[in-house]
C-alpha positions as CSV (number, residue, x, y, z in Angstrom):
1,M,28.1,12.0,-14.0
2,R,24.5,12.2,-13.1
3,I,22.2,9.6,-14.8
4,L,18.4,9.5,-14.5
5,I,16.4,6.3,-15.2
6,V,12.7,6.5,-16.1
7,R,10.7,3.4,-15.5
8,T,7.6,4.2,-13.4
9,G,6.0,0.7,-13.3
10,A,4.9,-2.0,-13.1
11,M,6.6,-4.2,-10.5
12,G,8.1,-6.8,-12.9
13,D,9.1,-4.2,-15.4
14,I,10.9,-2.2,-12.8
15,I,12.7,-5.3,-11.6
16,H,13.8,-6.1,-15.1
17,G,15.3,-2.6,-15.3
18,M,17.0,-3.1,-12.0
19,H,19.0,-6.1,-13.3
20,A,20.4,-3.8,-16.0
21,V,21.0,-0.8,-13.7
22,A,22.9,-3.0,-11.3
23,G,25.3,-3.7,-14.1
24,L,25.4,0.0,-14.9
25,R,26.3,0.8,-11.3
26,A,29.1,-1.8,-11.3
27,C,30.5,-0.5,-14.6
28,M,30.3,3.2,-13.6
29,P,30.6,3.3,-9.8
30,K,31.2,7.0,-9.6
31,A,28.0,7.9,-11.4
32,E,25.1,9.3,-9.4
33,L,21.9,7.5,-10.3
34,G,18.3,8.8,-10.0
35,W,15.1,6.9,-10.8
36,V,11.6,8.1,-11.7
37,I,9.0,5.7,-10.2
38,E,5.4,5.4,-9.3
39,P,5.1,5.8,-5.4
40,H,3.5,2.4,-5.0
41,W,6.6,0.7,-6.3
42,G,9.1,3.0,-4.5
43,P,9.9,0.3,-1.9
44,L,11.7,-1.7,-4.6
45,L,14.4,1.1,-4.5
46,R,14.1,2.8,-1.1
47,S,13.1,1.5,2.3
48,S,11.1,3.6,4.8
49,D,14.3,4.3,6.7
50,G,16.2,5.4,3.7
51,D,18.2,2.4,2.5
52,M,18.9,2.7,-1.2
53,P,21.4,0.1,-2.4
54,L,20.9,0.6,-6.1
55,V,20.4,4.3,-6.8
56,H,21.2,7.6,-5.0
57,R,17.7,9.2,-5.2
58,I,14.2,8.5,-6.4
59,H,11.6,10.8,-7.9
60,R,8.0,9.9,-7.4
61,A,5.7,10.3,-10.4
62,E,2.1,10.1,-9.3
63,T,1.0,8.6,-12.6
64,K,-2.0,6.7,-11.2
65,A,-3.4,9.9,-9.6
66,W,-2.8,11.7,-13.0
67,N,-4.9,9.1,-14.7
68,R,-7.8,9.6,-12.3
69,A,-7.9,13.3,-12.8
70,P,-5.8,14.3,-15.8
71,F,-7.1,17.9,-16.1
72,S,-7.2,18.8,-12.4
73,L,-5.3,21.5,-10.7
74,S,-3.7,18.9,-8.4
75,T,-2.4,16.9,-11.3
76,L,-0.9,20.1,-12.8
77,R,0.8,20.9,-9.5
78,S,2.1,17.3,-9.2
79,V,3.6,17.4,-12.8
80,L,5.2,20.8,-12.2
81,S,6.6,19.7,-8.9
82,L,8.2,16.6,-10.5
83,R,9.6,18.8,-13.3
84,D,11.2,21.1,-10.8
85,Q,12.7,18.1,-8.9
86,L,14.1,16.6,-12.0
87,K,15.6,19.9,-13.2
88,A,17.1,20.4,-9.7
89,G,18.9,17.1,-10.1
90,S,21.0,18.6,-12.9
91,Y,21.2,15.3,-14.7
92,D,23.7,14.9,-17.5
93,L,22.0,11.9,-19.1
94,C,18.4,10.6,-19.0
95,I,17.5,7.1,-20.1
96,D,13.9,6.0,-20.8
97,L,13.6,2.2,-20.1
98,Q,9.8,2.3,-20.4
99,G,9.3,3.5,-24.0
100,S,5.9,5.2,-23.6
101,V,4.9,8.7,-24.6
102,R,4.4,9.6,-20.9
103,S,7.8,8.3,-19.8
104,A,9.5,10.1,-22.7
105,V,7.8,13.3,-21.7
106,I,8.8,12.8,-18.1
107,G,12.4,12.3,-19.3
108,R,12.4,15.4,-21.4
109,M,11.2,17.4,-18.4
110,A,14.5,16.6,-16.7
111,G,16.3,18.8,-19.2
112,A,19.3,16.5,-19.4
113,K,22.0,17.2,-22.0
114,Q,21.5,13.8,-23.5
115,F,18.2,11.7,-23.6
116,A,18.3,8.1,-24.8
117,G,15.8,5.4,-25.4
118,S,15.0,2.4,-27.6
119,A,14.8,3.0,-31.4
120,S,11.7,0.7,-31.3
121,P,9.9,1.7,-28.1
122,A,6.5,0.3,-26.9
123,E,4.8,3.5,-28.1
124,N,6.5,4.4,-31.4
125,I,6.0,8.2,-31.1
126,A,8.2,8.2,-27.9
127,R,11.3,7.8,-30.1
128,L,10.8,11.2,-31.5
129,L,11.6,12.7,-28.1
130,Y,14.9,10.9,-27.8
131,K,18.2,12.5,-28.8
132,T,19.9,9.1,-28.9
133,R,18.0,6.0,-30.2
134,V,19.5,2.7,-29.4
135,H,18.7,-0.4,-31.5
136,V,18.0,-3.5,-29.4
137,R,18.6,-6.9,-30.7
138,Q,18.3,-9.3,-27.8
139,P,15.0,-11.0,-27.2
140,H,14.8,-10.7,-23.4
141,V,13.7,-7.4,-21.9
142,I,16.4,-7.4,-19.3
143,A,19.1,-7.8,-22.0
144,Q,17.3,-5.1,-24.0
145,A,17.5,-2.7,-21.1
146,A,21.2,-3.4,-20.8
147,E,21.6,-2.7,-24.5
148,I,19.8,0.7,-24.1
149,L,22.1,1.6,-21.1
150,S,25.2,0.5,-23.0
151,G,24.3,2.6,-26.1
152,A,23.4,5.6,-23.9
153,C,26.6,5.4,-21.8
154,A,28.9,4.3,-24.7
155,T,30.1,1.3,-22.7
156,N,29.4,-2.4,-22.5
157,I,27.0,-3.1,-19.6
158,S,26.0,-6.6,-18.6
159,P,22.9,-7.2,-16.5
160,Y,23.3,-8.7,-13.0
161,E,21.6,-12.0,-12.1
162,R,21.1,-10.8,-8.5
163,V,19.6,-7.4,-7.7
164,P,20.2,-5.5,-4.4
165,F,16.9,-4.6,-2.7
166,P,16.5,-2.3,0.3
167,Y,16.5,-3.6,3.9
168,D,13.8,-2.2,6.1
169,Q,14.4,-3.3,9.7
170,R,10.7,-2.9,10.6
171,D,9.7,-5.4,7.9
172,E,12.5,-7.7,8.6
173,T,11.3,-7.9,12.3
174,W,7.7,-8.5,11.1
175,C,9.0,-11.4,9.0
176,D,11.0,-12.9,11.8
177,D,7.9,-12.7,14.1
178,L,5.8,-14.3,11.4
179,L,8.0,-17.3,10.9
180,G,8.9,-17.6,14.6
181,N,10.7,-20.8,15.6
182,D,9.3,-22.8,12.6
183,T,12.4,-24.4,11.1
184,R,10.6,-25.8,8.0
185,P,11.8,-24.3,4.6
186,V,9.4,-21.8,3.3
187,A,7.8,-22.0,-0.2
188,M,5.6,-19.3,-1.7
189,I,2.8,-19.9,-4.2
190,A,1.7,-16.8,-6.2
191,P,-1.5,-17.9,-7.9
192,R,-2.7,-14.6,-9.4
193,A,-1.6,-13.1,-12.7
194,G,-2.1,-9.8,-14.5
195,W,-5.0,-11.3,-16.6
196,G,-6.8,-14.6,-16.7
197,A,-5.0,-16.1,-19.7
198,K,-1.8,-16.2,-17.6
199,Q,-3.4,-17.7,-14.5
200,W,-3.0,-21.4,-13.8
201,P,-6.0,-22.9,-11.9
202,A,-6.1,-22.3,-8.1
203,E,-7.1,-25.9,-7.5
204,R,-3.9,-27.1,-9.1
205,Y,-1.8,-24.7,-7.0
206,G,-3.6,-26.2,-4.0
207,A,-2.7,-29.8,-5.1
208,V,1.0,-28.7,-5.5
209,S,0.8,-27.1,-2.0
210,L,-0.4,-30.3,-0.5
211,Q,2.5,-32.3,-2.0
212,L,5.0,-29.6,-0.9
213,A,3.7,-29.9,2.6
214,E,4.3,-33.6,2.5
215,M,7.9,-32.8,1.5
216,G,8.3,-30.8,4.7
217,F,7.7,-27.2,3.4
218,R,5.8,-24.4,5.0
219,I,3.6,-23.0,2.2
220,L,2.6,-19.3,2.0
221,V,0.2,-18.1,-0.6
222,N,0.7,-14.5,-1.8
223,A,-2.7,-12.8,-1.3
224,L,-4.1,-9.4,-2.2
225,P,-5.0,-7.3,0.9
226,G,-8.6,-7.1,1.9
227,G,-9.5,-10.7,1.0
228,D,-8.4,-12.7,-2.0
229,M,-10.7,-15.3,-3.4
230,T,-8.0,-16.9,-5.5
231,A,-5.7,-17.3,-2.6
232,A,-8.6,-18.7,-0.5
233,E,-9.3,-21.3,-3.2
234,V,-5.6,-22.4,-3.1
235,V,-5.8,-22.8,0.7
236,T,-9.0,-24.8,0.5
237,A,-7.6,-27.1,-2.3
238,S,-4.4,-27.6,-0.2
239,E,-6.6,-29.0,2.6
240,D,-5.4,-26.0,4.7
241,T,-1.7,-27.0,4.5
242,A,-1.1,-23.6,2.9
243,Q,-1.5,-20.2,4.5
244,A,-2.8,-17.1,2.7
245,M,-0.4,-14.2,3.4
246,E,-1.5,-10.6,2.9
247,C,1.5,-8.3,3.1
248,T,2.8,-5.0,1.9
249,L,5.5,-4.7,-0.8
250,P,8.3,-4.1,1.8
251,Q,7.0,-7.1,3.7
252,L,7.0,-9.2,0.6
253,I,10.6,-8.2,-0.1
254,A,11.6,-9.3,3.4
255,L,9.7,-12.5,3.2
256,T,11.1,-13.4,-0.3
257,R,14.6,-13.2,1.2
258,R,13.7,-16.2,3.4
259,L,12.2,-18.4,0.7
260,K,13.6,-21.7,-0.4
261,L,11.2,-22.1,-3.3
262,F,8.8,-20.0,-5.3
263,I,6.1,-21.2,-7.7
264,G,4.0,-18.9,-9.9
265,G,3.4,-17.4,-13.3
266,D,4.8,-14.4,-15.2
267,T,4.2,-11.9,-12.4
268,G,6.0,-9.3,-10.3
269,P,6.5,-11.6,-7.3
270,M,8.1,-14.2,-9.5
271,H,10.5,-11.6,-10.9
272,L,11.3,-10.5,-7.4
273,A,12.1,-14.0,-6.3
274,S,14.2,-14.6,-9.3
275,A,16.1,-11.4,-8.8
276,M,16.9,-12.5,-5.2
277,G,18.2,-15.9,-6.4
278,V,15.3,-17.9,-5.0
279,P,14.7,-21.2,-6.8
280,C,11.7,-20.5,-9.0
281,V,9.3,-22.7,-10.9
282,A,7.8,-20.3,-13.5
283,L,4.6,-21.2,-15.4
284,F,4.2,-19.6,-18.7
285,G,1.3,-19.6,-21.2
286,P,0.5,-16.7,-23.5
287,T,3.7,-14.7,-22.7
288,D,7.0,-15.8,-24.0
289,P,9.7,-16.7,-21.4
290,K,12.4,-15.9,-24.0
291,R,11.2,-12.3,-23.5
292,T,10.1,-12.1,-19.8
293,G,11.3,-15.3,-18.2
294,P,13.2,-15.5,-14.9
295,W,16.8,-14.2,-15.4
296,G,19.5,-16.5,-14.3
297,T,19.9,-20.2,-13.9
298,N,18.2,-21.0,-10.6
299,A,14.8,-21.6,-12.2
300,R,12.7,-24.1,-14.1
301,V,10.5,-22.6,-16.8
302,L,7.4,-24.6,-17.8
303,R,5.7,-23.8,-21.1
304,N,3.8,-26.2,-23.2
305,A,4.8,-26.4,-26.8
306,K,1.3,-25.6,-27.9
307,S,1.2,-22.3,-26.1
308,V,0.9,-19.3,-28.5
309,T,2.3,-15.8,-27.6
310,D,-0.7,-13.5,-27.3
311,H,-0.9,-10.4,-25.1
312,R,-4.6,-10.0,-25.5
313,R,-6.2,-10.0,-22.1
314,Y,-8.5,-13.0,-22.3
315,K,-10.4,-14.0,-19.1
316,N,-9.8,-17.7,-19.3
317,P,-6.5,-19.6,-19.0
318,E,-4.6,-20.1,-22.3
319,P,-5.0,-23.7,-23.5
320,G,-1.3,-24.4,-23.5
321,L,-1.0,-23.2,-19.9
322,M,-3.8,-25.7,-19.0
323,R,-1.6,-28.5,-20.4
324,I,0.9,-28.0,-17.6
325,S,0.1,-30.6,-15.0
326,T,0.7,-30.7,-11.2
327,E,3.2,-33.5,-11.9
328,D,5.1,-31.2,-14.2
329,V,5.3,-28.6,-11.5
330,M,6.3,-31.0,-8.8
331,R,9.0,-32.5,-10.9
332,A,10.5,-29.1,-11.5
333,A,10.2,-28.3,-7.7
334,R,12.0,-31.5,-6.8
335,E,14.8,-30.8,-9.3
336,L,15.4,-27.4,-7.7
337,T,15.2,-28.5,-4.1
338,E,16.9,-31.9,-4.2
339,G,20.2,-30.3,-3.1
340,S,18.6,-29.0,0.1
341,G,17.9,-32.5,1.3
342,R,14.2,-32.5,0.3
343,S,12.9,-35.2,-2.0
């Protein structure tokens, strides 16, 4: 049986789907799996040297380029090329884990005999394009993805806590060279978030970094390429005990494998670390951890009781998030790392 997954982005959302698809692959080991994904996120599924531990093939949907020039000839050619690739895959079943009109249209382009998605998708009109509509009842998006897969495949699928990610030898070597002979355990701070309301202050991350350094950690701060003011503020507040680290997505995957601790908000890097089993301190404000929190038990989720779920993209940190103190974060970090001999 050939099954196509549609989930083009973003990073955290793709990883959420990967938890469920790992369960699908275990439950149906003979199925051939394909995945439609935005090229930027492709390294989550396939390394540059072809390692694909979760799926058998990927199809690149140039959705960002389509947005920039929706009526251009190049966009038309790109869409038609994707359609031809999907049809050539001869998929028996397509499953939309994104729930947008665009993802539903992409799924229909595959021409699969069966096409399934949520009965209550993110964009309601998308449900009109599905042949099978699956009702989801679980609060967490990973469990919801597993429910959709289960309904589409008529079998009980449980999401995996750990997700297999590709190995890229070039990036593994880069990571080994970066860390060198330093034997200190590595902690990563990810201070940025998708919007301001989810972003804990950089100076507090710096204060946490300083205390982690006193515990014996080497601290890396995840930074955007080309200069990242937020990461720089963390480094300054840490009294230069932390190091800003610009890296590609494949390099981030390799580096995350070596982490002993991750601290950050509701972001893609946090979901990557959680999916790899890295101990995580996850800071939540306007988004609900019952829906998008780290999956598994190797995490401490911090959310103040006064936080209110609100997905409006406000610039300033949500008031409840601001009530989380550096002491709260350090207490959670110590709880997670006390078994490693650090105190």
